[in-house]
N, C-alpha and C positions, 0 to 999 in steps of 0.2 A: 816600226821601231825594233831594233835588234835586242834580243834578250841578253842580259848581262851574264858573264861567266858564272858568277855566284848563283844567280837565279837558275841557270841551266843545270849546274851541278846539283843544286838543292832539289830541283825537280826530280832528277834521276836518283838522288839519294833516297828521297821519299818513296819513289816508285820501287826501288830495290828493297827498301826496308819493309814496306807493306807486303810486297810479293813474297818476302821471306818469312812473313808472319811474325815480324818483330815489332815491339813497341819502341818508342823513342828511348825509353829507359834501358831496354834490353840492348839496343844498338850502342848506347853510350857505355854500357857495361862491357860489351865486346871490344869496344875501342880502348877502354881503360886497361883491359887485359893485354893490349898491345902497347901499353905505356903512354897513352894519350890521356890527358886530364880533361875529360869532357863530362858534361852532365846532360840530363834530358833537355834542359833549357838550351844548351849549346846545340843539340841536334835540331831542336825546333828552329833556332836561328839559321842554321845551315840550310834546312829545308825551305825556309822562307826566302833564302838568298840574301839575307841581311848580314851575313858573316862570311868573310873569306875563309877558304880552307888552306891551312898550311900543308906543306908536303908531308909532314909526319902524320897528319890526320888523313890525307888521301891514302897513304900506305896502310893505315889502320882500317880504313873503310874497305879497301880492296881485300884485305885479309878477312875482314868480318863477312864479306859477301862471297869469298872464294874467287875473286877476280884478280887480274893483273892490274898493277897501277897504270899501265899504259891505256887501259880501258878508259879511265877518267881523263887522261890527257887527250885521247882521241875525241872525247866528248867536247872538251874545251876548244879543240881545233875545228870543231864543226863538221867532223867526219860523219856523213850520212850513214855509213855502215855501222859506226859506233852507236848512233841513235837507234837504228833498227836492232842492233845487238842488245841494247839496253831493254828494248821492248820484249825481245825474245827471252832474254835472261829473266825478266820479270814474270813472263808467262810460265816459263819452266819452273821457277821458284814457287809460283802460285800453285802450279799443278803438283809439285812435290809436297807442299803443305796440305793440299786437299787429299793426296794419297795417304799421308801420315794420319790425317783425321779419319779417313775411311777405314784404315787398318785398325785404328784405336776403337772405332765403333764396332768393327767385326769382332775384335777381341772381347769387348764388353758383351756383345750378343752371344758369343760362344760361352762366356761365363754364365749368362742367364740361361742358356740352353742346358748347360751342365747342372745348374741348380734345379731346373725343372725336371730333368731326368732323374736326379737324386730324389726329389720329392715324389715323383711317379713311382720309383722303385720302393720307396718307403710305404707309399699308399698301397701298392700291390702286395707287399709283405703283410701289411696290416689286414688287408682284405682276405688273404689266404688264411691267416690265423682266425679271423672271424668266421669264415666259411667252415673251417675245420672244427671249430668249437660248436657251431650250430648244426653240424651234420650228425 
């Protein structure tokens, strides 16, 4: 049984959304910024394939994910390259999300190291004062 257009698009919308580290509400918000009146519930229906996608929403989705609208049209046409491109796009977006998270962790650790260094310097100064007063 062949997959419906709505189902195929919905599957790829979910894949792209998850790989971009977005919630359904965040994607809906990004689409509203493009002038589409969608909610989180709308995104859920799109991802399930139970709601068709008007052209205006395809345009907003493309902008939200940094893709060309033709990407979605190629998916509809069953272009195997578009399917593979969707997988690669999802992988790249996932890696970008992981990189951002790793950089955030590094920044947090650098802050902790700075706090430890300041505490060490304070303790060394206190030690020097105590040694001096006991000498």
